C-alpha positions as CSV (number, residue, x, y, z in Angstrom):
1,X,-37.6,177.0,-1.9
2,X,-34.7,178.5,0.0
3,X,-34.8,182.1,1.1
4,X,-32.2,184.6,2.2
5,X,-32.6,186.0,5.7
6,X,-33.0,189.7,6.6
7,X,-29.2,190.0,7.0
8,X,-28.7,188.9,3.4
9,X,-27.0,185.6,4.2
10,X,-28.0,182.4,2.4
11,X,-27.9,179.0,4.0
12,X,-26.8,175.6,2.6
13,X,-30.2,175.0,1.2
14,X,-30.0,177.8,-1.3
15,X,-31.5,176.7,-4.6
16,X,-31.2,179.7,-7.0
17,X,-27.8,181.0,-8.0
18,X,-26.9,183.0,-11.1
19,X,-23.2,182.8,-12.2
20,X,-22.1,185.3,-14.8
21,X,-18.9,184.4,-16.5
22,X,-19.6,180.8,-15.6
23,X,-16.9,179.3,-17.8
24,X,-14.0,181.0,-15.9
25,X,-12.1,178.5,-13.8
26,X,-12.8,180.4,-10.5
27,X,-16.5,180.5,-11.3
28,X,-16.5,176.8,-12.1
29,X,-14.8,175.9,-8.9
30,X,-17.3,178.0,-6.9
31,X,-20.3,176.5,-8.7
32,X,-19.1,173.0,-7.8
33,X,-19.7,173.7,-4.2
34,X,-23.2,175.0,-4.8
35,X,-23.9,171.9,-6.9
36,X,-22.9,169.7,-4.0
37,X,-25.6,171.5,-2.0
38,X,-28.1,170.6,-4.8
39,X,-28.5,174.2,-5.9
40,X,-30.4,175.3,-9.0
41,X,-27.8,177.1,-11.2
42,X,-28.2,179.6,-14.0
43,X,-25.0,179.9,-15.9
44,X,-24.1,182.7,-18.3
45,X,-21.2,182.8,-20.7
46,X,-20.3,183.4,-24.3
47,X,-19.0,179.9,-25.3
48,X,-21.9,177.5,-25.8
49,X,-19.7,174.3,-25.9
50,X,-17.9,175.3,-22.7
51,X,-21.2,176.2,-21.0
52,X,-22.7,172.8,-21.9
53,X,-19.6,171.1,-20.5
54,X,-19.7,173.0,-17.3
55,X,-23.4,172.3,-16.9
56,X,-22.9,168.6,-17.4
57,X,-20.2,168.5,-14.8
58,X,-22.4,170.4,-12.3
59,X,-25.3,168.0,-12.8
60,X,-23.0,165.1,-12.1
61,X,-21.9,166.8,-8.9
62,X,-25.4,167.1,-7.6
63,X,-27.0,170.3,-8.9
64,X,-30.8,170.0,-8.8
65,X,-31.0,171.8,-12.2
66,X,-28.8,173.8,-14.5
67,X,-29.9,176.3,-17.0
68,X,-27.5,177.9,-19.5
69,X,-27.6,181.3,-21.3
70,X,-25.2,182.1,-24.1
71,X,-24.3,185.8,-24.1
72,X,-21.5,188.2,-24.5
73,X,-21.5,190.0,-21.1
74,X,-19.4,192.8,-22.5
75,X,-22.6,193.9,-24.3
76,X,-24.5,195.7,-21.6
77,X,-27.7,196.0,-23.7
78,X,-28.5,192.3,-23.1
79,X,-28.1,192.4,-19.3
80,X,-31.7,193.2,-18.4
81,X,-33.0,190.3,-20.4
82,X,-30.5,187.9,-18.9
83,X,-31.3,188.9,-15.3
84,X,-35.0,188.8,-16.0
85,X,-34.8,185.4,-17.6
86,X,-32.8,184.0,-14.6
87,X,-35.2,185.4,-12.0
88,X,-38.2,184.0,-14.0
89,X,-36.6,180.6,-14.5
90,X,-36.3,179.9,-10.8
91,X,-39.0,182.2,-9.4
92,X,-36.4,184.6,-7.9
93,X,-32.7,184.5,-7.1
94,X,-30.9,183.9,-3.8
95,X,-27.4,184.7,-4.9
96,X,-25.4,186.1,-7.8
97,X,-21.7,185.8,-8.7
98,X,-20.2,188.1,-11.3
99,X,-17.0,186.5,-12.4
100,X,-16.3,187.6,-16.0
101,X,-13.4,189.8,-17.1
102,X,-10.2,190.0,-19.1
103,X,-6.6,190.7,-18.4
104,X,-5.7,193.2,-21.0
105,X,-2.2,193.7,-22.5
106,X,-1.0,196.9,-20.9
107,X,1.3,197.8,-23.8
108,X,-1.4,197.5,-26.4
109,X,-3.8,199.6,-24.3
110,X,-1.2,202.3,-24.1
111,X,-1.0,202.5,-27.9
112,X,-4.6,201.7,-29.0
113,X,-7.5,203.7,-27.7
114,X,-10.0,201.0,-28.9
115,X,-8.2,198.3,-26.8
116,X,-8.2,200.7,-23.8
117,X,-11.9,201.3,-24.2
118,X,-12.7,197.6,-24.5
119,X,-10.7,196.8,-21.4
120,X,-12.5,199.4,-19.3
121,X,-15.9,198.5,-20.7
122,X,-15.4,194.8,-20.1
123,X,-13.8,195.0,-16.6
124,X,-15.9,197.9,-15.2
125,X,-18.8,199.1,-17.3
126,X,-20.3,195.7,-18.0
127,X,-19.9,194.7,-14.3
128,X,-21.5,197.9,-13.1
129,X,-24.4,197.3,-15.5
130,X,-25.0,193.8,-14.2
131,X,-24.8,194.9,-10.6
132,X,-27.5,197.5,-11.2
133,X,-29.8,195.0,-12.9
134,X,-29.3,192.4,-10.2
135,X,-29.6,194.9,-7.4
136,X,-33.0,196.0,-8.7
137,X,-34.2,192.3,-8.5
138,X,-32.7,191.7,-5.1
139,X,-34.0,194.9,-3.6
140,X,-37.5,194.0,-4.5
141,X,-37.0,190.6,-2.9
142,X,-35.5,192.3,0.2
143,X,-33.0,189.5,0.5
144,X,-30.0,187.9,-1.3
145,X,-26.3,188.1,-1.8
146,X,-24.5,189.9,-4.7
147,X,-20.9,188.8,-5.0
148,X,-18.5,190.3,-7.5
149,X,-14.9,189.4,-8.2
150,X,-12.6,192.4,-8.2
151,X,-8.8,192.3,-7.7
152,X,-6.0,193.5,-5.5
153,X,-4.9,195.3,-8.6
154,X,-7.5,198.0,-7.8
155,X,-5.7,198.9,-4.5
156,X,-2.9,200.9,-6.1
157,X,-1.9,201.9,-9.6
158,X,1.1,200.2,-10.9
159,X,3.0,200.9,-14.1
160,X,2.6,197.3,-15.4
161,X,-1.2,197.0,-15.2
162,X,-2.8,200.4,-14.4
163,X,-5.5,199.9,-17.1
164,X,-6.8,196.7,-15.5
165,X,-6.2,198.1,-12.0
166,X,-8.2,201.3,-12.7
167,X,-11.2,199.3,-13.8
168,X,-11.0,197.2,-10.6
169,X,-10.6,200.3,-8.5
170,X,-13.8,201.7,-10.1
171,X,-15.6,198.5,-9.1
172,X,-14.4,199.1,-5.5
173,X,-16.1,202.5,-5.3
174,X,-19.2,201.4,-7.2
175,X,-19.7,198.3,-4.9
176,X,-19.2,200.4,-1.8
177,X,-22.0,202.8,-2.8
178,X,-24.3,200.0,-3.9
179,X,-23.8,198.2,-0.6
180,X,-25.0,201.3,1.2
181,X,-28.0,201.5,-1.1
182,X,-29.1,197.9,-0.5
183,X,-28.4,197.7,3.2
184,X,-31.9,198.8,4.2
185,X,-33.3,196.0,2.1
186,X,-31.3,193.3,3.8
187,X,-29.3,192.6,0.6
188,X,-25.6,191.9,1.1
189,X,-22.9,193.0,-1.5
190,X,-19.6,191.2,-1.3
191,X,-16.4,192.4,-3.1
192,X,-14.0,189.6,-3.5
193,X,-10.4,190.7,-4.2
194,X,-8.1,187.8,-5.3
195,X,-4.4,188.1,-5.7
196,X,-2.6,186.0,-8.2
197,X,-4.6,182.9,-9.1
198,X,-3.4,180.0,-11.3
199,X,-6.0,180.1,-14.1
200,X,-6.0,180.1,-17.9
201,X,-6.1,183.9,-17.8
202,X,-2.7,184.0,-16.1
203,X,-1.2,181.0,-18.0
204,X,1.3,183.2,-19.8
205,X,2.7,184.7,-16.6
206,X,5.6,183.3,-14.6
207,X,4.3,181.7,-11.4
208,X,5.6,182.1,-7.9
209,X,4.7,181.0,-4.4
210,X,2.0,183.7,-4.0
211,X,-0.2,182.1,-6.7
212,X,-3.2,180.3,-5.3
213,X,-5.0,177.4,-6.9
214,X,-8.4,178.1,-8.4
215,X,-10.1,175.5,-6.3
216,X,-8.9,177.1,-3.1
217,X,-10.3,180.5,-4.2
218,X,-13.5,178.9,-5.4
219,X,-14.0,177.3,-2.0
220,X,-13.5,180.6,-0.2
221,X,-15.9,182.4,-2.5
222,X,-18.6,179.8,-1.8
223,X,-18.1,180.3,1.9
224,X,-18.3,184.1,1.6
225,X,-21.6,183.8,-0.3
226,X,-23.0,181.8,2.5
227,X,-21.8,184.1,5.3
228,X,-21.0,187.4,3.5
229,X,-18.7,190.2,4.6
230,X,-18.2,193.4,2.8
231,X,-14.7,192.9,1.4
232,X,-12.6,189.8,1.3
233,X,-9.0,189.4,0.1
234,X,-8.2,185.9,-1.3
235,X,-6.1,184.2,-0.1
236,X,-6.1,186.1,3.2
237,X,-2.5,187.1,3.1
238,X,-3.2,189.6,0.3
239,X,-4.9,191.9,2.7
240,X,-1.5,192.4,4.5
241,X,0.5,192.5,1.3
242,X,-1.6,195.2,-0.2
243,X,-1.6,197.1,3.1
244,X,2.2,197.4,2.8
245,X,2.0,198.3,-0.9
246,X,-0.5,201.1,-0.3
247,X,1.8,202.6,2.4
248,X,5.0,202.7,0.3
249,X,5.8,206.4,-0.3
250,X,5.3,207.5,-3.9
251,X,9.0,208.4,-4.6
252,X,10.0,204.9,-3.5
253,X,7.2,203.2,-5.2
254,X,8.1,204.9,-8.5
255,X,11.5,203.2,-8.4
256,X,10.1,199.7,-8.0
257,X,9.6,197.5,-11.0
258,X,5.9,196.7,-10.4
């Protein structure tokens, strides 16, 4: 049985990984790397047919065992049971990846309070809920890696997606505090901030040269979960793009069509 070390890192023999939002393309690509290392994977998602398909693929790719759990992660009331089931299934957890979320329609959210509420609850509240439940398990183990997919959209509010961006900004602050809480226990918390990624969630958007393939992002997430750092922009160039965007004076930024 693999164990995390006191610095929260996990080595290539890690056996116990929970992936929440496992049918997302980025999560699938990340899981394939763990499968190649013969990990034991606990996959959570709301579509049973897709989960079964992903599980079958990961078994072919070398996963030692794959367990699936059908659940709507937007419903936080079910989170404690999911985390407890995963920990009990494998006798503990070495790593967790939270990868679920939605890309809401900004114009609808501006006109519909219910849509706005759903977007915030899915992209922030449910993520925070899962982080707390997972943190409690990892803190008792005094080892492990918690990885959560945020977004560069949380770095600065933009007129085109400030609902989504505000949820991701809230994750930034939440994760920063959680990281400090768990540091004495040797648990590492990694915030992953992708830029534009070519996935089904962005299929309706016009692509440009800044879009990264999902397999490239999945590979990077896998490496980050083996040797964690606090915050990682993916691909790397988004760190510098967002540095520039954050420094644009507000009067100038207001005139940009972003």
